C-alpha angles and dihedrals in degrees: 000000000000089000091053093053090048091050091051091050091050090048090050091049091051090047092051090048091051090049091052091047089049091051092050092050092048090049092052091048092052091050092050097048113139116254093035110130116242117239113254114261114237124228089246091058091047091050091050090048092052091048089050091050091050091050091051091050091048092050091050090050091048092050091051091048092050090047091053091048093050090048091051091047091051091050092050093046093047091048091052092045092050093051095038110024091170093066113113127195089261091054092046090051090052091049091050091049091050092048092051091047090053090049090055089061104032108011130109108278122238126174127196106212106218097176094110100061095099090074093051128096121242089256092053091048090052091051091050091053089055091049091052089053092053091045091054091045090056091049091052091055095045120111089219107024125197126244098250125206127184104204130192090021111145121198090227093054127109091239093055091051091046092050089053091049099044105030115065111219093011093149089055095053110128096235137092119265117192141162089219124096125244090257090057087060105033138031117258091241092065098047122099113185112205112217131154090230096061117115096218121072120225107248102177142354113252121207090215093058133080113221120210128200120196108240095219138137110185115174091176089060099227106188127245098359095142091041090053089050090052091049088050089056091044093227134140116275133207138169134213110270094250095137091049096052107021139057134200116269119218112246137166094249093047087226120159126165136168094190109116134182117256093251092049092055089047093051090052091051092048093051092046091051089049098045106021088226124115089188092058093043095050092042091055102043113019105105114244091218090068091075100243133111132187110267119245112269093236094052124056116230092245092059092045091051092050093049091053095053 
């Protein structure tokens, strides 16, 4: 008899659950009836949707960039293994260390100016720390690495603490970390500050020059921050030759930007120094989500731009 009562209770519970499920389904159906007017979308919802779309695009671009870097690393590792099958990971690590040590004495000099981090949010500082990790990783893999310097980096700053937290082995990075500015280390005549707002395009990389990248992540997109910093230092400015080798690509959002992350600019410079080709460097590392593509070789960018207008 007890079993019968239990069975009945279970049957009633199942029945009640089915009734609730039935009610939910009916409710959804009523809400989705055709002809029912959709509620207006608020500006806040639209803004959140646009932010979400930008985040998705950024993640896709980052995944592509990481995929390209892994592919390049595999090609370099396989080439070394084919030529020197006896090389072990320990030997490769020693070779990389020796190459970086040589770069610190004879390599092309590149500073990352970190004087603008006080105006950045904690999220932006965290993103910059990640970009510095990827920049250093690219330099380690380079056939001819740069002599890297992180200038205006104080040990009591948020960025320094974030680099220690996020970047394993940061204190062992084979680069120079200093609280001094680039002008404390080099003469103004030798400094070339790379900024997207410069009038002059960078044509080549000179061994007698010191190249400076603005260590800046600015999600609010304040204009000409790095250019203003260069003017403050009274040094020569240059930009990547994007206008000379690339054209705008039509897209649904009509979005076009020349603002690149620090590590993306560095990857372009590395590839140019290795190949001597801006076309190849921009093709490999300029993010597709920025709305630009390399112009066809048989048609100058100016003519392509005019034909699209």
